[in-house]
PDB file of N, CA, C and O in Angstrom:
ATOM      1  N   MET A   1      -0.131  38.273 -27.852  1.00  0.00           N
ATOM      2  CA  MET A   1       0.552  37.076 -28.285  1.00  0.00           C
ATOM      3  C   MET A   1       0.866  36.143 -27.114  1.00  0.00           C
ATOM      4  O   MET A   1       0.773  34.922 -27.244  1.00  0.00           O
ATOM      5  N   THR A   2       1.242  36.730 -25.961  1.00  0.00           N
ATOM      6  CA  THR A   2       1.573  35.882 -24.815  1.00  0.00           C
ATOM      7  C   THR A   2       0.333  35.220 -24.232  1.00  0.00           C
ATOM      8  O   THR A   2       0.420  34.128 -23.669  1.00  0.00           O
ATOM      9  N   TRP A   3      -0.826  35.871 -24.361  1.00  0.00           N
ATOM     10  CA  TRP A   3      -2.042  35.253 -23.824  1.00  0.00           C
ATOM     11  C   TRP A   3      -2.443  34.032 -24.648  1.00  0.00           C
ATOM     12  O   TRP A   3      -3.057  33.110 -24.112  1.00  0.00           O
ATOM     13  N   ILE A   4      -2.110  34.006 -25.940  1.00  0.00           N
ATOM     14  CA  ILE A   4      -2.386  32.818 -26.773  1.00  0.00           C
ATOM     15  C   ILE A   4      -1.507  31.654 -26.315  1.00  0.00           C
ATOM     16  O   ILE A   4      -1.969  30.517 -26.225  1.00  0.00           O
ATOM     17  N   MET A   5      -0.255  31.943 -26.031  1.00  0.00           N
ATOM     18  CA  MET A   5       0.643  30.888 -25.545  1.00  0.00           C
ATOM     19  C   MET A   5       0.195  30.394 -24.172  1.00  0.00           C
ATOM     20  O   MET A   5       0.278  29.198 -23.891  1.00  0.00           O
ATOM     21  N   ALA A   6      -0.277  31.296 -23.317  1.00  0.00           N
ATOM     22  CA  ALA A   6      -0.758  30.900 -21.995  1.00  0.00           C
ATOM     23  C   ALA A   6      -1.985  30.003 -22.115  1.00  0.00           C
ATOM     24  O   ALA A   6      -2.103  29.020 -21.384  1.00  0.00           O
ATOM     25  N   ILE A   7      -2.883  30.323 -23.013  1.00  0.00           N
ATOM     26  CA  ILE A   7      -4.073  29.473 -23.228  1.00  0.00           C
ATOM     27  C   ILE A   7      -3.669  28.123 -23.790  1.00  0.00           C
ATOM     28  O   ILE A   7      -4.211  27.093 -23.390  1.00  0.00           O
ATOM     29  N   ALA A   8      -2.704  28.123 -24.730  1.00  0.00           N
ATOM     30  CA  ALA A   8      -2.250  26.864 -25.327  1.00  0.00           C
ATOM     31  C   ALA A   8      -1.585  25.981 -24.277  1.00  0.00           C
ATOM     32  O   ALA A   8      -1.828  24.775 -24.240  1.00  0.00           O
ATOM     33  N   ILE A   9      -0.764  26.560 -23.439  1.00  0.00           N
ATOM     34  CA  ILE A   9      -0.099  25.785 -22.384  1.00  0.00           C
ATOM     35  C   ILE A   9      -1.118  25.258 -21.390  1.00  0.00           C
ATOM     36  O   ILE A   9      -1.031  24.110 -20.955  1.00  0.00           O
ATOM     37  N   ALA A  10      -2.081  26.089 -21.029  1.00  0.00           N
ATOM     38  CA  ALA A  10      -3.126  25.631 -20.102  1.00  0.00           C
ATOM     39  C   ALA A  10      -3.936  24.489 -20.713  1.00  0.00           C
ATOM     40  O   ALA A  10      -4.271  23.524 -20.026  1.00  0.00           O
ATOM     41  N   ALA A  11      -4.250  24.600 -22.006  1.00  0.00           N
ATOM     42  CA  ALA A  11      -4.989  23.530 -22.677  1.00  0.00           C
ATOM     43  C   ALA A  11      -4.180  22.241 -22.712  1.00  0.00           C
ATOM     44  O   ALA A  11      -4.724  21.159 -22.493  1.00  0.00           O
ATOM     45  N   LEU A  12      -2.886  22.351 -22.984  1.00  0.00           N
ATOM     46  CA  LEU A  12      -2.024  21.167 -22.990  1.00  0.00           C
ATOM     47  C   LEU A  12      -1.946  20.525 -21.609  1.00  0.00           C
ATOM     48  O   LEU A  12      -1.971  19.301 -21.486  1.00  0.00           O
ATOM     49  N   VAL A  13      -1.852  21.347 -20.579  1.00  0.00           N
ATOM     50  CA  VAL A  13      -1.806  20.825 -19.211  1.00  0.00           C
ATOM     51  C   VAL A  13      -3.103  20.093 -18.890  1.00  0.00           C
ATOM     52  O   VAL A  13      -3.075  19.020 -18.288  1.00  0.00           O
ATOM     53  N   LEU A  14      -4.226  20.655 -19.281  1.00  0.00           N
ATOM     54  CA  LEU A  14      -5.517  19.998 -19.040  1.00  0.00           C
ATOM     55  C   LEU A  14      -5.617  18.672 -19.799  1.00  0.00           C
ATOM     56  O   LEU A  14      -6.135  17.690 -19.267  1.00  0.00           O
ATOM     57  N   VAL A  15      -5.131  18.645 -21.015  1.00  0.00           N
ATOM     58  CA  VAL A  15      -5.157  17.406 -21.795  1.00  0.00           C
ATOM     59  C   VAL A  15      -4.283  16.346 -21.133  1.00  0.00           C
ATOM     60  O   VAL A  15      -4.689  15.191 -21.011  1.00  0.00           O
ATOM     61  N   VAL A  16      -3.105  16.730 -20.713  1.00  0.00           N
ATOM     62  CA  VAL A  16      -2.185  15.781 -20.070  1.00  0.00           C
ATOM     63  C   VAL A  16      -2.787  15.263 -18.772  1.00  0.00           C
ATOM     64  O   VAL A  16      -2.725  14.063 -18.505  1.00  0.00           O
ATOM     65  N   ILE A  17      -3.362  16.133 -17.967  1.00  0.00           N
ATOM     66  CA  ILE A  17      -3.966  15.704 -16.699  1.00  0.00           C
ATOM     67  C   ILE A  17      -5.143  14.773 -16.949  1.00  0.00           C
ATOM     68  O   ILE A  17      -5.305  13.771 -16.253  1.00  0.00           O
ATOM     69  N   SER A  18      -5.962  15.099 -17.940  1.00  0.00           N
ATOM     70  CA  SER A  18      -7.106  14.218 -18.229  1.00  0.00           C
ATOM     71  C   SER A  18      -6.645  12.870 -18.749  1.00  0.00           C
ATOM     72  O   SER A  18      -7.239  11.845 -18.415  1.00  0.00           O
ATOM     73  N   LEU A  19      -5.594  12.851 -19.563  1.00  0.00           N
ATOM     74  CA  LEU A  19      -5.066  11.570 -20.042  1.00  0.00           C
ATOM     75  C   LEU A  19      -4.510  10.732 -18.889  1.00  0.00           C
ATOM     76  O   LEU A  19      -4.723   9.520 -18.841  1.00  0.00           O
ATOM     77  N   PHE A  20      -3.803  11.373 -17.968  1.00  0.00           N
ATOM     78  CA  PHE A  20      -3.277  10.649 -16.812  1.00  0.00           C
ATOM     79  C   PHE A  20      -4.400  10.054 -15.977  1.00  0.00           C
ATOM     80  O   PHE A  20      -4.287   8.921 -15.509  1.00  0.00           O
ATOM     81  N   THR A  21      -5.472  10.792 -15.783  1.00  0.00           N
ATOM     82  CA  THR A  21      -6.563  10.272 -14.956  1.00  0.00           C
ATOM     83  C   THR A  21      -7.276   9.111 -15.643  1.00  0.00           C
ATOM     84  O   THR A  21      -7.853   8.260 -14.966  1.00  0.00           O
ATOM     85  N   VAL A  22      -7.248   9.060 -16.960  1.00  0.00           N
ATOM     86  CA  VAL A  22      -7.876   7.948 -17.681  1.00  0.00           C
ATOM     87  C   VAL A  22      -6.925   6.764 -17.776  1.00  0.00           C
ATOM     88  O   VAL A  22      -7.335   5.621 -17.580  1.00  0.00           O
ATOM     89  N   VAL A  23      -5.664   7.028 -18.074  1.00  0.00           N
ATOM     90  CA  VAL A  23      -4.708   5.961 -18.372  1.00  0.00           C
ATOM     91  C   VAL A  23      -4.149   5.301 -17.115  1.00  0.00           C
ATOM     92  O   VAL A  23      -3.935   4.089 -17.108  1.00  0.00           O
ATOM     93  N   LEU A  24      -3.912   6.054 -16.073  1.00  0.00           N
ATOM     94  CA  LEU A  24      -3.257   5.509 -14.877  1.00  0.00           C
ATOM     95  C   LEU A  24      -4.016   4.346 -14.249  1.00  0.00           C
ATOM     96  O   LEU A  24      -3.375   3.344 -13.931  1.00  0.00           O
ATOM     97  N   PRO A  25      -5.326   4.400 -14.046  1.00  0.00           N
ATOM     98  CA  PRO A  25      -6.018   3.231 -13.485  1.00  0.00           C
ATOM     99  C   PRO A  25      -5.928   1.998 -14.393  1.00  0.00           C
ATOM    100  O   PRO A  25      -5.796   0.874 -13.909  1.00  0.00           O
ATOM    101  N   LYS A  26      -5.998   2.214 -15.696  1.00  0.00           N
ATOM    102  CA  LYS A  26      -5.876   1.082 -16.622  1.00  0.00           C
ATOM    103  C   LYS A  26      -4.473   0.488 -16.570  1.00  0.00           C
ATOM    104  O   LYS A  26      -4.308  -0.731 -16.611  1.00  0.00           O
ATOM    105  N   PHE A  27      -3.466   1.348 -16.479  1.00  0.00           N
ATOM    106  CA  PHE A  27      -2.096   0.872 -16.374  1.00  0.00           C
ATOM    107  C   PHE A  27      -1.899   0.051 -15.106  1.00  0.00           C
ATOM    108  O   PHE A  27      -1.248  -0.993 -15.141  1.00  0.00           O
ATOM    109  N   GLN A  28      -2.453   0.512 -13.989  1.00  0.00           N
ATOM    110  CA  GLN A  28      -2.318  -0.227 -12.734  1.00  0.00           C
ATOM    111  C   GLN A  28      -3.001  -1.586 -12.824  1.00  0.00           C
ATOM    112  O   GLN A  28      -2.490  -2.573 -12.295  1.00  0.00           O
ATOM    113  N   LYS A  29      -4.153  -1.644 -13.491  1.00  0.00           N
ATOM    114  CA  LYS A  29      -4.853  -2.913 -13.654  1.00  0.00           C
ATOM    115  C   LYS A  29      -4.031  -3.881 -14.497  1.00  0.00           C
ATOM    116  O   LYS A  29      -3.896  -5.053 -14.146  1.00  0.00           O
ATOM    117  N   ILE A  30      -3.488  -3.399 -15.596  1.00  0.00           N
ATOM    118  CA  ILE A  30      -2.651  -4.233 -16.463  1.00  0.00           C
ATOM    119  C   ILE A  30      -1.396  -4.675 -15.720  1.00  0.00           C
ATOM    120  O   ILE A  30      -0.956  -5.815 -15.872  1.00  0.00           O
ATOM    121  N   GLN A  31      -0.815  -3.786 -14.918  1.00  0.00           N
ATOM    122  CA  GLN A  31       0.389  -4.134 -14.165  1.00  0.00           C
ATOM    123  C   GLN A  31       0.109  -5.262 -13.173  1.00  0.00           C
ATOM    124  O   GLN A  31       0.944  -6.151 -13.004  1.00  0.00           O
ATOM    125  N   LYS A  32      -1.051  -5.241 -12.515  1.00  0.00           N
ATOM    126  CA  LYS A  32      -1.405  -6.325 -11.596  1.00  0.00           C
ATOM    127  C   LYS A  32      -1.574  -7.640 -12.349  1.00  0.00           C
ATOM    128  O   LYS A  32      -1.173  -8.692 -11.852  1.00  0.00           O
ATOM    129  N   LEU A  33      -2.159  -7.591 -13.539  1.00  0.00           N
ATOM    130  CA  LEU A  33      -2.313  -8.800 -14.341  1.00  0.00           C
ATOM    131  C   LEU A  33      -0.955  -9.354 -14.773  1.00  0.00           C
ATOM    132  O   LEU A  33      -0.739 -10.566 -14.749  1.00  0.00           O
ATOM    133  N   VAL A  34      -0.051  -8.476 -15.162  1.00  0.00           N
ATOM    134  CA  VAL A  34       1.286  -8.908 -15.555  1.00  0.00           C
ATOM    135  C   VAL A  34       2.032  -9.490 -14.357  1.00  0.00           C
ATOM    136  O   VAL A  34       2.743 -10.485 -14.494  1.00  0.00           O
ATOM    137  N   ASP A  35       1.874  -8.877 -13.185  1.00  0.00           N
ATOM    138  CA  ASP A  35       2.513  -9.404 -11.975  1.00  0.00           C
ATOM    139  C   ASP A  35       2.024 -10.808 -11.650  1.00  0.00           C
ATOM    140  O   ASP A  35       2.821 -11.677 -11.295  1.00  0.00           O
ATOM    141  N   SER A  36       0.716 -11.037 -11.769  1.00  0.00           N
ATOM    142  CA  SER A  36       0.199 -12.370 -11.478  1.00  0.00           C
ATOM    143  C   SER A  36       0.675 -13.377 -12.527  1.00  0.00           C
ATOM    144  O   SER A  36       0.938 -14.532 -12.194  1.00  0.00           O
ATOM    145  N   LEU A  37       0.788 -12.960 -13.774  1.00  0.00           N
ATOM    146  CA  LEU A  37       1.305 -13.840 -14.816  1.00  0.00           C
ATOM    147  C   LEU A  37       2.762 -14.185 -14.551  1.00  0.00           C
ATOM    148  O   LEU A  37       3.167 -15.336 -14.715  1.00  0.00           O
ATOM    149  N   ASN A  38       3.549 -13.205 -14.144  1.00  0.00           N
ATOM    150  CA  ASN A  38       4.946 -13.459 -13.804  1.00  0.00           C
ATOM    151  C   ASN A  38       5.068 -14.416 -12.622  1.00  0.00           C
ATOM    152  O   ASN A  38       5.954 -15.272 -12.607  1.00  0.00           O
ATOM    153  N   LEU A  39       4.195 -14.281 -11.643  1.00  0.00           N
ATOM    154  CA  LEU A  39       4.230 -15.170 -10.483  1.00  0.00           C
ATOM    155  C   LEU A  39       3.961 -16.612 -10.897  1.00  0.00           C
ATOM    156  O   LEU A  39       4.672 -17.526 -10.480  1.00  0.00           O
ATOM    157  N   VAL A  40       2.942 -16.810 -11.711  1.00  0.00           N
ATOM    158  CA  VAL A  40       2.610 -18.166 -12.167  1.00  0.00           C
ATOM    159  C   VAL A  40       3.755 -18.739 -12.996  1.00  0.00           C
ATOM    160  O   VAL A  40       4.113 -19.907 -12.841  1.00  0.00           O
ATOM    161  N   THR A  41       4.329 -17.921 -13.874  1.00  0.00           N
ATOM    162  CA  THR A  41       5.437 -18.382 -14.707  1.00  0.00           C
ATOM    163  C   THR A  41       6.639 -18.746 -13.852  1.00  0.00           C
ATOM    164  O   THR A  41       7.291 -19.760 -14.100  1.00  0.00           O
ATOM    165  N   ARG A  42       6.942 -17.925 -12.841  1.00  0.00           N
ATOM    166  CA  ARG A  42       8.083 -18.214 -11.960  1.00  0.00           C
ATOM    167  C   ARG A  42       7.862 -19.512 -11.195  1.00  0.00           C
ATOM    168  O   ARG A  42       8.779 -20.323 -11.060  1.00  0.00           O
ATOM    169  N   GLU A  43       6.634 -19.709 -10.691  1.00  0.00           N
ATOM    170  CA  GLU A  43       6.346 -20.950  -9.974  1.00  0.00           C
ATOM    171  C   GLU A  43       6.482 -22.150 -10.901  1.00  0.00           C
ATOM    172  O   GLU A  43       6.999 -23.190 -10.490  1.00  0.00           O
ATOM    173  N   PHE A  44       6.029 -22.023 -12.142  1.00  0.00           N
ATOM    174  CA  PHE A  44       6.131 -23.121 -13.105  1.00  0.00           C
ATOM    175  C   PHE A  44       7.590 -23.445 -13.390  1.00  0.00           C
ATOM    176  O   PHE A  44       7.983 -24.611 -13.401  1.00  0.00           O
ATOM    177  N   LEU A  45       8.395 -22.403 -13.622  1.00  0.00           N
ATOM    178  CA  LEU A  45       9.806 -22.638 -13.930  1.00  0.00           C
ATOM    179  C   LEU A  45      10.555 -23.202 -12.732  1.00  0.00           C
ATOM    180  O   LEU A  45      11.457 -24.022 -12.905  1.00  0.00           O
ATOM    181  N   THR A  46      10.206 -22.786 -11.535  1.00  0.00           N
ATOM    182  CA  THR A  46      10.813 -23.348 -10.340  1.00  0.00           C
ATOM    183  C   THR A  46      10.450 -24.816 -10.206  1.00  0.00           C
ATOM    184  O   THR A  46      11.290 -25.634  -9.829  1.00  0.00           O
ATOM    185  N   GLY A  47       9.219 -25.152 -10.508  1.00  0.00           N
ATOM    186  CA  GLY A  47       8.787 -26.538 -10.466  1.00  0.00           C
ATOM    187  C   GLY A  47       9.516 -27.396 -11.464  1.00  0.00           C
ATOM    188  O   GLY A  47       9.795 -28.564 -11.192  1.00  0.00           O
ATOM    189  N   ILE A  48       9.835 -26.836 -12.626  1.00  0.00           N
ATOM    190  CA  ILE A  48      10.588 -27.588 -13.633  1.00  0.00           C
ATOM    191  C   ILE A  48      11.965 -27.934 -13.093  1.00  0.00           C
ATOM    192  O   ILE A  48      12.449 -29.051 -13.280  1.00  0.00           O
ATOM    193  N   ARG A  49      12.597 -26.973 -12.420  1.00  0.00           N
ATOM    194  CA  ARG A  49      13.916 -27.251 -11.851  1.00  0.00           C
ATOM    195  C   ARG A  49      13.837 -28.362 -10.815  1.00  0.00           C
ATOM    196  O   ARG A  49      14.715 -29.225 -10.770  1.00  0.00           O
ATOM    197  N   VAL A  50      12.808 -28.358  -9.987  1.00  0.00           N
ATOM    198  CA  VAL A  50      12.662 -29.390  -8.959  1.00  0.00           C
ATOM    199  C   VAL A  50      12.459 -30.746  -9.616  1.00  0.00           C
ATOM    200  O   VAL A  50      13.081 -31.729  -9.211  1.00  0.00           O
ATOM    201  N   ILE A  51      11.603 -30.811 -10.618  1.00  0.00           N
ATOM    202  CA  ILE A  51      11.365 -32.076 -11.310  1.00  0.00           C
ATOM    203  C   ILE A  51      12.648 -32.561 -11.972  1.00  0.00           C
ATOM    204  O   ILE A  51      12.961 -33.751 -11.921  1.00  0.00           O
ATOM    205  N   ARG A  52      13.389 -31.653 -12.590  1.00  0.00           N
ATOM    206  CA  ARG A  52      14.645 -32.033 -13.235  1.00  0.00           C
ATOM    207  C   ARG A  52      15.625 -32.562 -12.195  1.00  0.00           C
ATOM    208  O   ARG A  52      16.366 -33.504 -12.476  1.00  0.00           O
ATOM    209  N   ALA A  53      15.644 -31.974 -10.998  1.00  0.00           N
ATOM    210  CA  ALA A  53      16.548 -32.428  -9.947  1.00  0.00           C
ATOM    211  C   ALA A  53      16.156 -33.826  -9.475  1.00  0.00           C
ATOM    212  O   ALA A  53      17.028 -34.661  -9.231  1.00  0.00           O
ATOM    213  N   PHE A  54      14.853 -34.092  -9.345  1.00  0.00           N
ATOM    214  CA  PHE A  54      14.434 -35.433  -8.956  1.00  0.00           C
ATOM    215  C   PHE A  54      14.772 -36.447 -10.042  1.00  0.00           C
ATOM    216  O   PHE A  54      15.099 -37.595  -9.741  1.00  0.00           O
ATOM    217  N   ASP A  55      14.693 -36.032 -11.288  1.00  0.00           N
ATOM    218  CA  ASP A  55      15.000 -36.928 -12.390  1.00  0.00           C
ATOM    219  C   ASP A  55      16.482 -37.281 -12.413  1.00  0.00           C
ATOM    220  O   ASP A  55      16.849 -38.375 -12.842  1.00  0.00           O
ATOM    221  N   ARG A  56      17.326 -36.381 -11.964  1.00  0.00           N
ATOM    222  CA  ARG A  56      18.771 -36.604 -11.976  1.00  0.00           C
ATOM    223  C   ARG A  56      19.285 -37.160 -10.652  1.00  0.00           C
ATOM    224  O   ARG A  56      20.496 -37.166 -10.428  1.00  0.00           O
ATOM    225  N   GLN A  57      18.415 -37.619  -9.781  1.00  0.00           N
ATOM    226  CA  GLN A  57      18.833 -38.030  -8.442  1.00  0.00           C
ATOM    227  C   GLN A  57      19.840 -39.176  -8.490  1.00  0.00           C
ATOM    228  O   GLN A  57      20.855 -39.127  -7.796  1.00  0.00           O
ATOM    229  N   LYS A  58      19.580 -40.200  -9.289  1.00  0.00           N
ATOM    230  CA  LYS A  58      20.510 -41.340  -9.370  1.00  0.00           C
ATOM    231  C   LYS A  58      21.875 -40.897  -9.889  1.00  0.00           C
ATOM    232  O   LYS A  58      22.908 -41.324  -9.372  1.00  0.00           O
ATOM    233  N   LEU A  59      21.879 -40.047 -10.905  1.00  0.00           N
ATOM    234  CA  LEU A  59      23.144 -39.557 -11.446  1.00  0.00           C
ATOM    235  C   LEU A  59      23.910 -38.761 -10.401  1.00  0.00           C
ATOM    236  O   LEU A  59      25.126 -38.910 -10.274  1.00  0.00           O
ATOM    237  N   GLU A  60      23.214 -37.924  -9.658  1.00  0.00           N
ATOM    238  CA  GLU A  60      23.869 -37.119  -8.622  1.00  0.00           C
ATOM    239  C   GLU A  60      24.400 -38.008  -7.497  1.00  0.00           C
ATOM    240  O   GLU A  60      25.474 -37.747  -6.956  1.00  0.00           O
ATOM    241  N   GLU A  61      23.653 -39.056  -7.144  1.00  0.00           N
ATOM    242  CA  GLU A  61      24.130 -39.993  -6.116  1.00  0.00           C
ATOM    243  C   GLU A  61      25.398 -40.694  -6.599  1.00  0.00           C
ATOM    244  O   GLU A  61      26.342 -40.873  -5.829  1.00  0.00           O
ATOM    245  N   THR A  62      25.422 -41.085  -7.849  1.00  0.00           N
ATOM    246  CA  THR A  62      26.604 -41.745  -8.417  1.00  0.00           C
ATOM    247  C   THR A  62      27.790 -40.786  -8.409  1.00  0.00           C
ATOM    248  O   THR A  62      28.898 -41.172  -8.037  1.00  0.00           O
ATOM    249  N   ASN A  63      27.563 -39.545  -8.814  1.00  0.00           N
ATOM    250  CA  ASN A  63      28.638 -38.549  -8.798  1.00  0.00           C
ATOM    251  C   ASN A  63      29.150 -38.316  -7.380  1.00  0.00           C
ATOM    252  O   ASN A  63      30.354 -38.176  -7.169  1.00  0.00           O
ATOM    253  N   LEU A  64      28.248 -38.275  -6.418  1.00  0.00           N
ATOM    254  CA  LEU A  64      28.646 -38.078  -5.034  1.00  0.00           C
ATOM    255  C   LEU A  64      29.485 -39.253  -4.538  1.00  0.00           C
ATOM    256  O   LEU A  64      30.530 -39.063  -3.916  1.00  0.00           O
ATOM    257  N   MET A  65      29.026 -40.437  -4.813  1.00  0.00           N
ATOM    258  CA  MET A  65      29.771 -41.631  -4.366  1.00  0.00           C
ATOM    259  C   MET A  65      31.149 -41.692  -5.033  1.00  0.00           C
ATOM    260  O   MET A  65      32.131 -42.095  -4.410  1.00  0.00           O
ATOM    261  N   THR A  66      31.208 -41.288  -6.301  1.00  0.00           N
ATOM    262  CA  THR A  66      32.489 -41.272  -6.998  1.00  0.00           C
ATOM    263  C   THR A  66      33.423 -40.251  -6.366  1.00  0.00           C
ATOM    264  O   THR A  66      34.611 -40.523  -6.191  1.00  0.00           O
ATOM    265  N   SER A  67      32.909 -39.104  -6.028  1.00  0.00           N
ATOM    266  CA  SER A  67      33.766 -38.070  -5.436  1.00  0.00           C
ATOM    267  C   SER A  67      34.189 -38.435  -4.016  1.00  0.00           C
ATOM    268  O   SER A  67      35.269 -38.045  -3.572  1.00  0.00           O
ATOM    269  N   ILE A  68      33.346 -39.182  -3.302  1.00  0.00           N
ATOM    270  CA  ILE A  68      33.694 -39.592  -1.939  1.00  0.00           C
ATOM    271  C   ILE A  68      34.788 -40.657  -1.962  1.00  0.00           C
ATOM    272  O   ILE A  68      35.730 -40.608  -1.171  1.00  0.00           O
ATOM    273  N   THR A  69      34.655 -41.611  -2.871  1.00  0.00           N
ATOM    274  CA  THR A  69      35.626 -42.706  -2.898  1.00  0.00           C
ATOM    275  C   THR A  69      36.944 -42.317  -3.546  1.00  0.00           C
ATOM    276  O   THR A  69      37.941 -43.020  -3.381  1.00  0.00           O
ATOM    277  N   THR A  70      36.969 -41.228  -4.268  1.00  0.00           N
ATOM    278  CA  THR A  70      38.207 -40.837  -4.934  1.00  0.00           C
ATOM    279  C   THR A  70      39.090 -40.028  -4.043  1.00  0.00           C
ATOM    280  O   THR A  70      40.175 -39.619  -4.455  1.00  0.00           O
TER     281      THR A  70
END
């Protein structure tokens, strides 16, 4: 009875190891793609903030002048 459990455990270990060897390279490839997508998205969102800041320049200058004179 114990030899059946030993064979079953060995078979499960082999299945898990084979799945890891197949899945891990694909996971790493997908992770690199997600990282590059996140980088592009972060750069885009940072650019939006810069554009919004340039758009509000006159308002910020007015607020600054108001705070200086008060």
